N, C-alpha and C positions, 0 to 999 in steps of 0.2 A: 326719325320719323319724317316723312316727306311733307313738302308744302302742298296744301290742297289748292285746287283752282276750279273755277267755273268758266264756261264759255259764254260770251255775249256777242251778239251781232251788231256791227257798227258800220255806218256809211263813211266813206272817205269824203270829208267836207270839201276837199279841193277837187275831187273828181266825182261830182254828184251823179253822173250818168252810170257809173260803175255799180254793180250789185254789192250788197253788204258782204263783209267778210267776218269771220268769227275770230275773236281774240280771247286769249286767256286773261282772267283777272284772279288775283290771289283771294282765297277764301280763308278768313281767320278761323282758327280751330281752338277757340277758347281765349281766356285772358289770364294774365298773371299780374298781381298788384304788389305794391311796396311791401306789405306785410308778409306775403308769401316769399318774395325775393329776400327779405331780411332773414327769414327763417332758414332759407337755403344757404345763404352766406354764413350764418351762424353755425350751421352744420359742418362747414368745411374750414372754419377758422376758430380762433380762441375768443371771439367776441360774442356777446349775447345778441339774440335777435332784437331786443329792445335797443341796445346800443347801435346796431346796424341801422334800424329804422330811424333812430334819431339823426344819424349821419346822413342818410338818404333825404330826410326832410330838410336838413340844413343845406344839402347840396342844391335842392330846388330853390331855396331862398337865395343862395349865392348866385345861381344861374340867372335868376330874375334880376338881381342887382347889377351884375356885369353886362348882361345883354341889354338892359335898359340904358346903360352907359355907352352902348355902341361897341362893346368889345367882343372879340371872338373868344369863346371859352373852349380851350383845348383840354381834353381829358385823356391824354396819352393815347394808347392803342385802342381805347374805346371809340374816340372820335371827337368831333368839335361841333359847336353850335354857333350860329351867327344869325343876325337879323337881315332879311332882304326886304326891299320895298319895290312897289310898282307905282307908276304915276301916269297921269294924263300928260300929254305933251304941251309945250308952250311954243307959240310962233317964233319968239325970239328969246335969247338967253336972259335978258333983263326982265322979261315978262313972267318968268317962272317964279313961283313961290310955293311954300310947303302945303298950301291948301290944295294943290294939284296932286299931292300924294294920296292915292286911293286905298292902299292896302299894305300890310306888312305880314311877313311870315317868319317863323323860326325855321331855319334850314339846319338839318343835321347832316354832317359828312362823316361817314363811317371811317373808323381807323383801321389799322392793319389787321387786327384780329377779326373784326366783323367782315372786312373785305375777303379775307381768306375763307371764312365760313360761307360766304356767298358763292365762292367758286365750286364748292362741293355739294350744294343743295340738290336734293332729289325732288321730283314733282309727281303728283298723283291727282287724277281727276276726282273731284268731290262727288261722293255718292250720298244721295239724300236718304 
């Protein structure tokens, strides 16, 4: 099934004199939750969906623990998670302190299997 997209008009903020151009943005086509995923995994394995759901819930707890400790969490060919931060600048090195940190994000880097999937994706304009 192809990835759906919409088109949006955007100005180039670096070249404000130029006319807007149209850009594609991905349009989500539904959601899948832990319960559904656990049932799907149970169908292709020897484990019950309740057991799979328990493991996925525990995975979330373990991710929180290790990311909070500043570790990169690598999950094989699935990918890895890490914390990134952004901050305001300080005039001098000795003037920087953690109060200048504005934000943090969880960054996901796709592993080999997901990167290979990205190479073969098909696209289709979203029809309302």
